[in-house]
DRENDO-1510 file (C-alpha; in Angstrom, 1 decimal, always signed):
<recs>
REC; n; res; u; v; w
REC; 1; MET; -28.8; -39.3; -91.8 .
REC; 2; LYS; -26.0; -36.7; -91.7 .
REC; 3; LEU; -23.5; -39.3; -93.0 .
REC; 4; TRP; -25.7; -40.0; -96.0 .
REC; 5; ILE; -26.0; -36.1; -96.7 .
REC; 6; VAL; -22.1; -35.8; -96.6 .
REC; 7; ILE; -21.7; -38.8; -99.1 .
REC; 8; ALA; -24.3; -37.4; -101.4 .
REC; 9; HIS; -22.5; -33.9; -101.3 .
REC; 10; ILE; -19.2; -35.4; -102.2 .
REC; 11; VAL; -20.6; -37.5; -105.1 .
REC; 12; LEU; -22.1; -34.3; -106.5 .
REC; 13; VAL; -19.0; -32.3; -106.3 .
REC; 14; ALA; -16.9; -35.0; -107.9 .
REC; 15; THR; -19.5; -35.6; -110.7 .
REC; 16; ASN; -19.4; -31.7; -111.3 .
REC; 17; LEU; -15.5; -31.6; -111.6 .
REC; 18; TRP; -15.6; -34.7; -114.0 .
REC; 19; VAL; -18.2; -33.1; -116.4 .
REC; 20; THR; -16.1; -29.9; -116.3 .
REC; 21; ALA; -12.9; -31.6; -117.2 .
REC; 22; HIS; -14.4; -33.7; -120.1 .
REC; 23; PHE; -16.7; -31.3; -121.8 .
REC; 24; GLN; -15.0; -27.9; -121.4 .
REC; 25; GLU; -13.5; -28.0; -125.0 .
REC; 26; GLU; -17.0; -28.9; -126.6 .
REC; 27; VAL; -18.6; -25.8; -124.9 .
REC; 28; PRO; -18.2; -22.7; -127.2 .
REC; 29; GLU; -16.5; -19.9; -125.6 .
REC; 30; ASP; -18.7; -16.8; -125.0 .
REC; 31; ASN; -16.6; -14.2; -126.6 .
REC; 32; GLU; -18.0; -10.7; -125.8 .
REC; 33; PHE; -15.7; -9.0; -128.2 .
REC; 34; ALA; -16.3; -11.4; -131.2 .
REC; 35; GLU; -18.1; -8.5; -133.1 .
REC; 36; PHE; -15.0; -6.3; -133.0 .
REC; 37; GLU; -12.8; -9.0; -134.7 .
REC; 38; ASP; -14.2; -8.2; -138.3 .
REC; 39; PHE; -12.9; -4.7; -137.9 .
REC; 40; GLU; -9.5; -5.7; -136.9 .
REC; 41; GLU; -9.1; -8.1; -139.9 .
REC; 42; GLU; -10.1; -5.3; -142.3 .
REC; 43; LYS; -7.2; -3.0; -141.3 .
REC; 44; PRO; -4.4; -2.6; -143.6 .
REC; 45; SER; -1.3; -4.9; -143.4 .
REC; 46; LEU; +1.1; -2.1; -143.7 .
REC; 47; HIS; +2.4; -2.4; -140.1 .
REC; 48; VAL; +2.9; -6.2; -140.6 .
REC; 49; GLU; +5.0; -5.5; -143.7 .
REC; 50; ARG; +7.2; -3.0; -141.7 .
REC; 51; VAL; +7.8; -5.3; -138.7 .
REC; 52; SER; +8.8; -8.2; -141.4 .
REC; 53; GLU; +11.3; -5.8; -143.1 .
REC; 54; SER; +12.8; -4.7; -139.7 .
REC; 55; ILE; +13.2; -8.3; -138.6 .
REC; 56; GLN; +15.1; -9.2; -142.0 .
REC; 57; LYS; +17.3; -6.3; -141.5 .
REC; 58; GLU; +18.1; -7.3; -138.0 .
REC; 59; ASP; +19.1; -10.7; -139.2 .
REC; 60; GLN; +21.4; -9.3; -141.9 .
REC; 61; ASP; +23.1; -7.1; -139.3 .
REC; 62; PHE; +23.6; -9.8; -136.9 .
REC; 63; GLU; +25.2; -12.1; -139.6 .
REC; 64; GLU; +27.7; -9.2; -140.6 .
REC; 65; ASP; +28.8; -8.3; -137.0 .
REC; 66; GLU; +31.8; -10.1; -135.4 .
REC; 67; VAL; +31.5; -11.3; -131.9 .
REC; 68; ASP; +34.3; -10.0; -129.7 .
REC; 69; VAL; +35.1; -12.3; -126.7 .
REC; 70; SER; +36.6; -9.6; -124.6 .
REC; 71; ASP; +33.2; -7.4; -125.0 .
REC; 72; VAL; +31.4; -10.4; -123.8 .
REC; 73; ALA; +33.5; -10.8; -120.7 .
REC; 74; ASP; +33.2; -6.9; -120.0 .
REC; 75; GLY; +29.5; -7.2; -120.4 .
REC; 76; ASP; +29.3; -10.1; -117.8 .
REC; 77; SER; +31.4; -8.3; -115.3 .
REC; 78; GLU; +29.5; -5.0; -115.6 .
REC; 79; PHE; +25.9; -4.4; -116.6 .
REC; 80; ASP; +24.7; -1.2; -118.1 .
REC; 81; HIS; +21.0; -1.0; -118.1 .
REC; 82; PHE; +21.0; +2.0; -120.3 .
REC; 83; GLN; +22.5; -0.4; -123.1 .
REC; 84; ASP; +20.2; -3.2; -122.6 .
REC; 85; GLU; +18.0; -3.5; -125.6 .
REC; 86; GLU; +15.2; -5.5; -123.8 .
REC; 87; GLU; +15.0; -2.8; -121.2 .
REC; 88; PHE; +13.7; +0.0; -123.5 .
REC; 89; GLU; +11.9; -1.9; -126.3 .
REC; 90; GLY; +10.9; +0.2; -129.5 .
REC; 91; LEU; +13.4; +3.0; -128.8 .
REC; 92; ASP; +16.5; +3.8; -130.9 .
REC; 93; LEU; +19.5; +3.5; -128.4 .
REC; 94; ALA; +23.0; +4.5; -129.5 .
REC; 95; GLY; +22.0; +4.8; -133.1 .
REC; 96; GLY; +21.0; +1.2; -133.5 .
REC; 97; ASN; +17.6; -0.2; -134.5 .
REC; 98; ALA; +16.1; -1.9; -131.4 .
REC; 99; GLY; +12.6; -1.7; -132.7 .
REC; 100; PRO; +10.2; -0.4; -135.1 .
REC; 101; LYS; +11.1; +2.9; -136.6 .
REC; 102; THR; +8.7; +5.7; -135.9 .
REC; 103; ASP; +9.0; +9.3; -137.2 .
REC; 104; GLU; +8.4; +10.7; -133.6 .
REC; 105; PRO; +11.5; +11.7; -131.4 .
REC; 106; SER; +12.3; +10.0; -128.4 .
REC; 107; THR; +10.6; +11.0; -125.2 .
REC; 108; LEU; +13.1; +9.5; -122.7 .
REC; 109; THR; +15.2; +12.2; -121.2 .
REC; 110; ILE; +17.7; +11.9; -118.3 .
REC; 111; THR; +18.6; +15.2; -116.7 .
REC; 112; LYS; +21.4; +15.7; -114.1 .
REC; 113; VAL; +19.7; +17.4; -111.1 .
REC; 114; PRO; +22.3; +19.2; -108.9 .
REC; 115; LEU; +22.3; +18.5; -105.2 .
REC; 116; HIS; +21.7; +21.4; -102.8 .
REC; 117; LEU; +24.4; +21.0; -100.3 .
REC; 118; ARG; +23.7; +24.3; -98.6 .
REC; 119; ASP; +20.3; +26.0; -98.0 .
REC; 120; ARG; +19.9; +29.7; -97.7 .
REC; 121; TRP; +19.3; +31.4; -94.2 .
REC; 122; ASP; +16.2; +33.1; -95.1 .
REC; 123; SER; +14.6; +29.6; -95.1 .
REC; 124; PHE; +15.0; +29.4; -91.3 .
REC; 125; TYR; +14.0; +33.0; -90.2 .
REC; 126; LEU; +11.2; +31.7; -88.0 .
REC; 127; GLU; +13.4; +29.2; -86.2 .
REC; 128; ILE; +16.1; +32.0; -85.8 .
REC; 129; LEU; +13.6; +34.3; -84.3 .
REC; 130; MET; +12.5; +31.8; -81.7 .
REC; 131; ILE; +15.9; +31.0; -80.7 .
REC; 132; ILE; +16.8; +34.7; -80.3 .
REC; 133; GLY; +13.6; +35.3; -78.1 .
REC; 134; LEU; +14.3; +32.2; -75.9 .
REC; 135; LEU; +18.0; +33.6; -75.3 .
REC; 136; VAL; +16.6; +37.2; -74.5 .
REC; 137; TYR; +14.1; +35.6; -72.1 .
REC; 138; PHE; +16.6; +33.5; -70.1 .
REC; 139; ILE; +19.1; +36.4; -70.1 .
REC; 140; ASN; +16.3; +38.6; -68.7 .
REC; 141; TYR; +15.3; +36.0; -66.2 .
REC; 142; ILE; +18.9; +35.8; -64.7 .
REC; 143; VAL; +19.5; +39.4; -64.6 .
REC; 144; GLY; +16.0; +40.2; -63.1 .
REC; 145; ARG; +16.3; +37.4; -60.7 .
REC; 146; SER; +19.7; +38.7; -59.3 .
REC; 147; ARG; +18.4; +42.3; -59.3 .
REC; 148; ASN; +15.4; +41.5; -57.1 .
REC; 149; ALA; +17.6; +39.5; -54.7 .
REC; 150; ARG; +20.0; +42.5; -54.3 .
REC; 151; ILE; +17.0; +44.8; -53.7 .
REC; 152; ALA; +15.6; +42.6; -51.0 .
REC; 153; GLU; +19.1; +42.1; -49.4 .
REC; 154; GLN; +19.9; +45.7; -49.2 .
REC; 155; TRP; +16.4; +46.5; -47.7 .
REC; 156; LEU; +17.1; +44.0; -45.1 .
REC; 157; ILE; +20.5; +45.5; -44.3 .
REC; 158; ASP; +19.1; +48.9; -43.9 .
REC; 159; HIS; +16.2; +47.9; -41.7 .
REC; 160; LYS; +17.7; +45.0; -39.6 .
REC; 161; GLN; +18.9; +47.0; -36.9 .
REC; 162; LEU; +15.6; +48.9; -36.3 .
REC; 163; LEU; +13.7; +45.7; -36.3 .
REC; 164; LEU; +16.1; +44.2; -33.7 .
REC; 165; ASP; +15.5; +47.1; -31.5 .
REC; 166; ASN; +11.7; +46.4; -31.5 .
REC; 167; PHE; +11.6; +42.7; -31.7 .
REC; 168; SER; +13.3; +39.9; -29.8 .
REC; 169; LEU; +13.2; +37.6; -32.8 .
REC; 170; VAL; +13.9; +38.8; -36.3 .
REC; 171; GLY; +13.7; +36.3; -39.3 .
REC; 172; HIS; +12.7; +32.7; -39.6 .
REC; 173; SER; +15.5; +31.4; -37.5 .
REC; 174; ASN; +16.6; +31.7; -33.8 .
REC; 175; LYS; +19.8; +33.5; -34.6 .
REC; 176; SER; +19.9; +37.2; -33.8 .
REC; 177; GLY; +22.6; +39.8; -34.6 .
REC; 178; ASP; +23.8; +42.5; -36.7 .
REC; 179; ASN; +25.0; +40.2; -39.4 .
REC; 180; VAL; +22.5; +39.2; -42.0 .
REC; 181; ASN; +22.2; +35.4; -42.4 .
REC; 182; ASP; +20.4; +33.5; -45.2 .
REC; 183; ASN; +17.6; +32.4; -42.9 .
REC; 184; ASP; +16.2; +35.9; -42.3 .
REC; 185; LEU; +14.5; +36.4; -45.6 .
REC; 186; MET; +12.4; +33.7; -46.8 .
REC; 187; LYS; +12.1; +33.5; -50.6 .
REC; 188; GLU; +8.6; +32.8; -51.7 .
REC; 189; SER; +9.3; +33.3; -55.3 .
REC; 190; GLU; +11.8; +35.2; -57.6 .
REC; 191; SER; +9.9; +38.5; -56.9 .
REC; 192; GLN; +8.5; +38.0; -53.4 .
REC; 193; TYR; +10.4; +37.6; -50.0 .
REC; 194; SER; +9.0; +37.6; -46.4 .
REC; 195; LEU; +10.4; +38.4; -43.0 .
REC; 196; TYR; +8.8; +37.2; -39.7 .
REC; 197; CYS; +9.2; +39.2; -36.4 .
REC; 198; SER; +7.8; +38.6; -33.0 .
REC; 199; GLY; +8.4; +39.4; -29.3 .
REC; 200; ARG; +7.0; +42.9; -28.8 .
REC; 201; VAL; +4.6; +44.5; -26.3 .
REC; 202; GLY; +1.1; +45.3; -27.9 .
REC; 203; CYS; +1.4; +42.8; -30.9 .
REC; 204; ASP; +1.4; +39.0; -31.3 .
REC; 205; SER; +3.6; +39.0; -34.5 .
REC; 206; MET; +4.5; +41.1; -37.6 .
REC; 207; LEU; +5.0; +39.8; -41.3 .
REC; 208; ILE; +6.8; +41.8; -43.8 .
REC; 209; GLU; +6.3; +40.9; -47.4 .
REC; 210; LEU; +8.4; +42.4; -50.1 .
REC; 211; LYS; +6.6; +42.1; -53.3 .
REC; 212; LEU; +9.0; +43.3; -56.0 .
REC; 213; ILE; +8.4; +44.0; -59.7 .
REC; 214; LYS; +8.5; +40.6; -61.6 .
REC; 215; ARG; +11.8; +41.6; -63.3 .
REC; 216; GLN; +12.7; +37.9; -64.3 .
REC; 217; ASP; +9.4; +37.8; -66.4 .
REC; 218; LEU; +10.0; +39.4; -69.7 .
REC; 219; VAL; +6.3; +39.8; -70.4 .
REC; 220; ALA; +6.1; +41.7; -67.1 .
REC; 221; VAL; +9.1; +43.9; -68.0 .
REC; 222; LEU; +7.3; +44.8; -71.3 .
REC; 223; ALA; +4.1; +45.5; -69.5 .
REC; 224; GLN; +6.1; +47.8; -67.0 .
REC; 225; LEU; +6.7; +50.1; -70.1 .
REC; 226; VAL; +2.9; +50.6; -70.5 .
REC; 227; ARG; +1.7; +50.4; -66.9 .
REC; 228; PRO; +4.5; +51.1; -64.4 .
REC; 229; GLN; +4.3; +49.6; -61.0 .
REC; 230; ASN; +6.4; +50.0; -57.7 .
REC; 231; ASP; +8.2; +47.7; -55.5 .
REC; 232; GLN; +6.1; +47.5; -52.3 .
REC; 233; ALA; +6.5; +46.3; -48.6 .
REC; 234; HIS; +3.4; +45.1; -47.3 .
REC; 235; ILE; +3.3; +45.0; -43.3 .
REC; 236; HIS; +0.9; +42.7; -41.5 .
REC; 237; VAL; +0.8; +43.3; -37.7 .
REC; 238; GLU; -1.4; +40.9; -35.6 .
REC; 239; LEU; -2.4; +43.1; -32.6 .
REC; 240; SER; -3.3; +41.5; -29.2 .
REC; 241; LYS; -6.9; +40.6; -28.4 .
REC; 242; ASP; -7.4; +43.0; -25.6 .
REC; 243; GLU; -5.1; +45.9; -26.9 .
REC; 244; ILE; -7.4; +47.4; -29.4 .
REC; 245; ASP; -11.1; +48.5; -29.2 .
REC; 246; ASN; -13.6; +47.7; -31.8 .
REC; 247; PHE; -13.5; +49.9; -34.9 .
REC; 248; VAL; -12.5; +49.7; -38.6 .
REC; 249; LEU; -10.5; +52.5; -40.2 .
REC; 250; ALA; -8.5; +52.7; -43.5 .
REC; 251; VAL; -6.7; +55.4; -45.3 .
REC; 252; ALA; -5.6; +54.8; -48.9 .
REC; 253; THR; -4.8; +56.3; -52.2 .
REC; 254; LYS; -7.8; +56.5; -54.6 .
REC; 255; ARG; -6.8; +53.3; -56.6 .
REC; 256; THR; -6.2; +51.2; -53.4 .
REC; 257; ALA; -9.3; +52.6; -51.9 .
REC; 258; MET; -11.4; +51.2; -54.6 .
REC; 259; HIS; -9.8; +47.9; -54.3 .
REC; 260; LEU; -10.3; +47.7; -50.5 .
REC; 261; VAL; -14.1; +48.7; -50.7 .
REC; 262; ARG; -14.7; +46.2; -53.3 .
REC; 263; ASP; -12.8; +43.2; -52.2 .
REC; 264; MET; -12.2; +43.5; -48.4 .
REC; 265; ALA; -15.0; +42.0; -46.2 .
REC; 266; ASP; -14.6; +44.1; -43.0 .
REC; 267; ILE; -14.4; +47.5; -45.0 .
REC; 268; SER; -17.2; +46.7; -47.5 .
REC; 269; VAL; -19.5; +46.0; -44.5 .
REC; 270; TYR; -18.7; +48.6; -41.8 .
REC; 271; CYS; -17.3; +51.6; -43.8 .
REC; 272; PRO; -18.1; +51.3; -47.5 .
REC; 273; GLU; -18.3; +55.1; -47.7 .
REC; 274; LYS; -15.2; +56.9; -49.0 .
REC; 275; ARG; -14.4; +60.5; -47.9 .
REC; 276; PRO; -11.7; +62.8; -49.3 .
REC; 277; GLY; -8.7; +63.0; -47.2 .
REC; 278; GLU; -8.6; +67.0; -47.4 .
REC; 279; LYS; -11.4; +67.1; -45.0 .
REC; 280; PHE; -9.1; +65.5; -42.3 .
REC; 281; GLY; -5.8; +67.2; -43.1 .
REC; 282; LEU; -4.4; +64.6; -45.6 .
REC; 283; PRO; -2.8; +65.4; -48.9 .
REC; 284; SER; -4.9; +65.3; -52.0 .
REC; 285; GLY; -5.3; +61.8; -53.6 .
REC; 286; PHE; -6.0; +59.9; -50.2 .
REC; 287; TYR; -9.4; +58.7; -49.1 .
REC; 288; VAL; -10.5; +57.9; -45.5 .
REC; 289; MET; -13.1; +55.0; -44.8 .
REC; 290; SER; -14.0; +55.2; -41.2 .
REC; 291; GLU; -16.7; +53.4; -39.2 .
REC; 292; ILE; -16.7; +55.8; -36.3 .
REC; 293; ALA; -15.8; +59.5; -36.5 .
REC; 294; GLU; -14.0; +59.6; -33.3 .
REC; 295; THR; -11.4; +57.2; -34.3 .
REC; 296; THR; -10.4; +59.3; -37.4 .
REC; 297; SER; -9.5; +62.4; -35.5 .
REC; 298; ALA; -7.7; +60.2; -32.7 .
REC; 299; ILE; -5.7; +58.1; -34.9 .
REC; 300; LEU; -4.8; +60.8; -37.6 .
REC; 301; ASP; -3.0; +63.1; -35.2 .
REC; 302; THR; -0.5; +65.9; -35.9 .
REC; 303; LYS; +2.6; +63.5; -36.1 .
REC; 304; VAL; +0.7; +61.1; -38.5 .
REC; 305; LEU; -0.4; +63.9; -40.8 .
REC; 306; GLN; +3.0; +65.4; -40.9 .
REC; 307; THR; +4.3; +61.9; -41.9 .
REC; 308; PHE; +1.7; +61.7; -44.8 .
REC; 309; SER; +2.7; +65.2; -46.0 .
REC; 310; LYS; +6.3; +64.4; -46.0 .
REC; 311; PHE; +6.4; +60.9; -47.5 .
REC; 312; THR; +3.3; +61.2; -49.6 .
REC; 313; PRO; +4.5; +59.1; -52.7 .
REC; 314; TYR; +5.7; +56.2; -50.4 .
REC; 315; ILE; +2.5; +55.5; -48.5 .
REC; 316; ASP; +0.0; +53.5; -50.2 .
REC; 317; TYR; -2.5; +52.4; -47.4 .
REC; 318; ILE; -3.0; +52.1; -43.7 .
REC; 319; HIS; -5.7; +49.6; -42.5 .
REC; 320; ILE; -6.7; +49.1; -38.9 .
REC; 321; SER; -9.5; +46.5; -38.2 .
REC; 322; ASP; -10.8; +44.3; -35.4 .
REC; 323; GLN; -13.1; +42.3; -38.0 .
REC; 324; PHE; -10.4; +41.5; -40.5 .
REC; 325; SER; -11.3; +38.3; -42.3 .
REC; 326; GLY; -9.5; +38.7; -45.5 .
REC; 327; ARG; -11.1; +39.1; -49.0 .
REC; 328; LYS; -15.0; +39.1; -49.3 .
REC; 329; GLN; -16.5; +35.6; -49.7 .
REC; 330; GLN; -18.1; +34.6; -52.9 .
REC; 331; GLU; -22.0; +34.9; -53.0 .
REC; 332; ASP; -22.6; +31.2; -54.0 .
REC; 333; THR; -20.5; +29.8; -51.0 .
REC; 334; THR; -22.7; +28.4; -48.3 .
REC; 335; GLN; -20.8; +29.2; -45.0 .
REC; 336; LEU; -22.7; +28.2; -41.8 .
REC; 337; THR; -20.6; +29.9; -39.2 .
REC; 338; MET; -19.2; +33.4; -39.0 .
REC; 339; PRO; -15.8; +33.9; -40.5 .
REC; 340; GLU; -12.8; +34.0; -38.1 .
REC; 341; VAL; -11.6; +37.6; -37.5 .
REC; 342; LYS; -8.3; +39.1; -36.4 .
REC; 343; ARG; -7.4; +42.4; -34.9 .
REC; 344; VAL; -4.7; +43.7; -37.4 .
REC; 345; LEU; -2.9; +46.8; -38.5 .
REC; 346; LEU; -1.9; +46.7; -42.2 .
REC; 347; MET; +0.4; +49.1; -44.1 .
REC; 348; GLY; +1.6; +49.3; -47.7 .
REC; 349; LEU; +4.6; +51.2; -48.5 .
REC; 350; ASN; +6.4; +51.9; -51.9 .
REC; 351; ILE; +10.1; +51.0; -52.0 .
REC; 352; SER; +10.6; +52.4; -55.3 .
REC; 353; LEU; +8.8; +55.0; -57.4 .
REC; 354; LYS; +7.9; +54.2; -61.1 .
REC; 355; GLY; +10.5; +51.3; -61.4 .
REC; 356; ARG; +13.4; +53.4; -60.1 .
REC; 357; THR; +15.5; +51.6; -57.4 .
REC; 358; CYS; +15.9; +53.1; -54.1 .
REC; 359; ASN; +18.9; +55.1; -53.0 .
REC; 360; ALA; +20.3; +56.1; -49.7 .
REC; 361; GLU; +17.8; +59.0; -49.2 .
REC; 362; THR; +14.8; +56.7; -49.9 .
REC; 363; GLN; +16.0; +54.1; -47.3 .
REC; 364; GLU; +16.2; +56.8; -44.8 .
REC; 365; ARG; +12.8; +57.8; -45.5 .
REC; 366; LEU; +11.5; +54.1; -45.5 .
REC; 367; LYS; +13.1; +53.8; -42.0 .
REC; 368; LEU; +10.9; +56.5; -40.7 .
REC; 369; LEU; +7.9; +55.1; -42.2 .
REC; 370; LEU; +8.6; +51.8; -40.5 .
REC; 371; GLN; +9.0; +53.7; -37.3 .
REC; 372; LEU; +5.4; +55.0; -38.0 .
REC; 373; THR; +4.3; +51.4; -37.8 .
REC; 374; PHE; +5.7; +51.1; -34.2 .
REC; 375; TYR; +4.2; +54.4; -33.3 .
REC; 376; LEU; +0.7; +53.3; -34.4 .
REC; 377; ILE; +1.0; +50.1; -32.5 .
REC; 378; ASP; +1.7; +51.9; -29.3 .
REC; 379; LYS; -1.0; +54.4; -29.9 .
REC; 380; LEU; -3.7; +51.7; -30.5 .
REC; 381; ARG; -2.6; +50.2; -27.1 .
REC; 382; ARG; -3.4; +53.5; -25.5 .
REC; 383; PHE; -6.5; +54.6; -27.5 .
REC; 384; LYS; -9.9; +53.8; -25.8 .
REC; 385; LEU; -13.1; +54.5; -27.4 .
REC; 386; SER; -15.9; +56.7; -25.5 .
REC; 387; LYS; -19.0; +54.9; -24.1 .
REC; 388; GLU; -21.3; +56.1; -27.1 .
REC; 389; SER; -18.9; +55.0; -29.7 .
REC; 390; LYS; -18.4; +51.8; -28.1 .
REC; 391; ASN; -22.1; +51.1; -28.1 .
REC; 392; LYS; -22.4; +52.0; -31.5 .
REC; 393; ALA; -19.7; +49.6; -32.7 .
REC; 394; ASP; -21.2; +46.8; -30.7 .
REC; 395; LYS; -24.6; +47.4; -32.3 .
REC; 396; ASN; -23.0; +47.4; -35.7 .
REC; 397; ARG; -21.5; +44.0; -35.1 .
REC; 398; LEU; -24.7; +42.7; -33.6 .
REC; 399; LYS; -26.6; +43.7; -36.8 .
REC; 400; VAL; -23.9; +42.0; -39.0 .
REC; 401; GLU; -24.4; +38.8; -37.1 .
REC; 402; GLU; -28.1; +38.9; -37.2 .
REC; 403; ALA; -28.1; +39.5; -40.9 .
REC; 404; PHE; -25.6; +36.6; -41.3 .
REC; 405; LEU; -27.8; +34.2; -39.5 .
REC; 406; LYS; -30.9; +35.3; -41.2 .
REC; 407; THR; -29.3; +34.6; -44.6 .
REC; 408; THR; -27.9; +31.3; -43.7 .
REC; 409; HIS; -31.0; +30.0; -41.7 .
REC; 410; ALA; -32.2; +27.9; -44.3 .
REC; 411; ALA; -28.7; +26.2; -45.0 .
REC; 412; ARG; -28.3; +25.8; -41.2 .
REC; 413; ALA; -31.8; +24.2; -40.7 .
REC; 414; GLU; -30.8; +21.7; -43.7 .
REC; 415; ALA; -27.5; +20.9; -42.2 .
REC; 416; ALA; -29.2; +20.3; -38.7 .
REC; 417; ALA; -31.8; +17.9; -40.3 .
REC; 418; GLN; -29.0; +16.1; -42.1 .
REC; 419; ARG; -27.2; +15.5; -38.8 .
REC; 420; ARG; -30.4; +14.2; -37.1 .
REC; 421; GLU; -31.0; +12.0; -40.0 .
REC; 422; GLU; -27.3; +10.5; -39.8 .
REC; 423; ARG; -27.8; +10.0; -36.0 .
REC; 424; ARG; -31.0; +8.1; -36.5 .
REC; 425; ARG; -29.5; +5.9; -39.2 .
REC; 426; ALA; -26.5; +5.2; -37.1 .
REC; 427; GLU; -29.0; +4.2; -34.2 .
REC; 428; LYS; -31.0; +2.0; -36.5 .
REC; 429; GLU; -27.9; +0.1; -37.7 .
REC; 430; ARG; -26.7; -0.3; -34.0 .
REC; 431; ILE; -30.2; -1.8; -33.0 .
REC; 432; LEU; -30.3; -4.0; -36.0 .
REC; 433; GLN; -26.9; -5.6; -35.2 .
REC; 434; GLU; -28.1; -6.5; -31.8 .
REC; 435; GLU; -29.9; -10.0; -31.5 .
REC; 436; ASP; -32.6; -8.7; -28.9 .
REC; 437; PRO; -35.9; -8.7; -30.8 .
REC; 438; ASP; -37.6; -6.8; -27.9 .
REC; 439; LYS; -35.2; -3.8; -28.5 .
REC; 440; GLN; -35.8; -3.8; -32.2 .
REC; 441; ARG; -39.7; -3.8; -31.8 .
REC; 442; LYS; -39.5; -1.0; -29.2 .
REC; 443; TRP; -37.3; +1.0; -31.6 .
REC; 444; GLU; -39.7; +0.5; -34.5 .
REC; 445; GLU; -42.6; +1.4; -32.4 .
REC; 446; LYS; -40.8; +4.7; -31.2 .
REC; 447; GLU; -40.0; +5.4; -34.9 .
REC; 448; GLN; -43.6; +4.9; -35.9 .
REC; 449; ARG; -44.9; +7.2; -33.2 .
REC; 450; ARG; -42.3; +9.9; -34.3 .
REC; 451; LEU; -43.4; +9.7; -37.9 .
REC; 452; ALA; -47.1; +9.8; -37.0 .
REC; 453; LYS; -46.6; +12.8; -34.8 .
REC; 454; LYS; -44.8; +14.4; -37.8 .
REC; 455; ARG; -47.5; +13.8; -40.2 .
REC; 456; ALA; -50.3; +15.0; -37.9 .
REC; 457; PRO; -51.8; +18.5; -38.5 .
REC; 458; ARG; -50.6; +21.3; -36.3 .
REC; 459; MET; -53.3; +23.1; -34.3 .
REC; 460; LYS; -53.0; +26.4; -32.5 .
REC; 461; GLN; -54.2; +26.5; -28.9 .
REC; 462; LEU; -56.2; +29.6; -28.0 .
REC; 463; LYS; -56.7; +30.7; -24.6 .
REC; 464; VAL; -60.1; +32.3; -23.6 .
REC; 465; LYS; -60.1; +34.6; -20.7 .
REC; 466; ALA; -63.0; +33.9; -18.2 .
REC; 467; LEU; -65.7; +36.5; -18.0 .
</recs>
């Protein structure tokens, strides 16, 4: 059936082609513009007469001209497209008549445009400014980095002997001596250096961090003009566990005190109240945050107060705590256990004031402030709280722990339920992997009893006393 359909289709196509080829001439053309032909015939024949006259004139000129063989040869060798009559039809080229004459002037003009071989410098002012800015940035980076390195090395040279007298190990290497080696200071960044010390009675270790101004950063240098900062040395001493009683005490400038109360966990919990330092004999501008009043008078003795009065611009803060856990945790973090705490002595000292580098006199003062650190370490070993103050400190820590457990009760219960569910799932997988049907049946019965007991309503049992 399909073959007959294909044959019929071929026959129809061939018939159509044959009819189109033989009867195409007889079919009148459908001229859509026939009605406009009458108007074209009625136009005056002036243009035709002008064309005929121009053709006759060209024939006469052609007969009169002599053909030069050398010109023909030159024309074959080099072709000038501006002299080709067929290239510009209807235009008068070189005074000749290459087409019908018209009264309108020729509109073809060839203008010689000069080439700009050299551009002006003001066209690239943006690129020039960017290159100058990059050069200034890299030059400031190199100069600032070398200057910070010199400040750190000079600080170590001035304090190395004092550190060696108090610690058996100074630096991040096993070398010890008067000569400064490259392994003593550890370079954390271009503006931060650290020095590790250990081997002293009363403390486990001491870490000194030199946080210098970011002189290698051009943006920080420009910000320094608006808001000056100081090069600082942060001393972090980890005290021995049994060498210090339980209390929190901090003495700091106004700006640093606000930062400690807002960000540090132990101060914000145990002693959030700031008291002016004038009440305790400190210079104006310092604030005291103390958990127990007894510790304030005991730690801030006459020698410490004299040091504060003599080196007021160089002391930023002193922080003593047995509950130090770093910065305050965010509120949305779900922590199920109490944070790990350490017994620490923290000090912040200004190496330079208002961007000025330290001289010999300043270095001598900084040595005395470093000796104040060792004095406080020894004093904390000898200081013991009274019985009442110790009970008060223990109650404060118990309250903090109870409050923490109360706030995290729901999270701990959810975590415990999740752990129980994981144990039951693991036990179920272990029973199903065994081929003993009796164990599987017993486990299913046990699980059903547990679920039934869980769904059952709880009833309180009341005890009635006998009359």
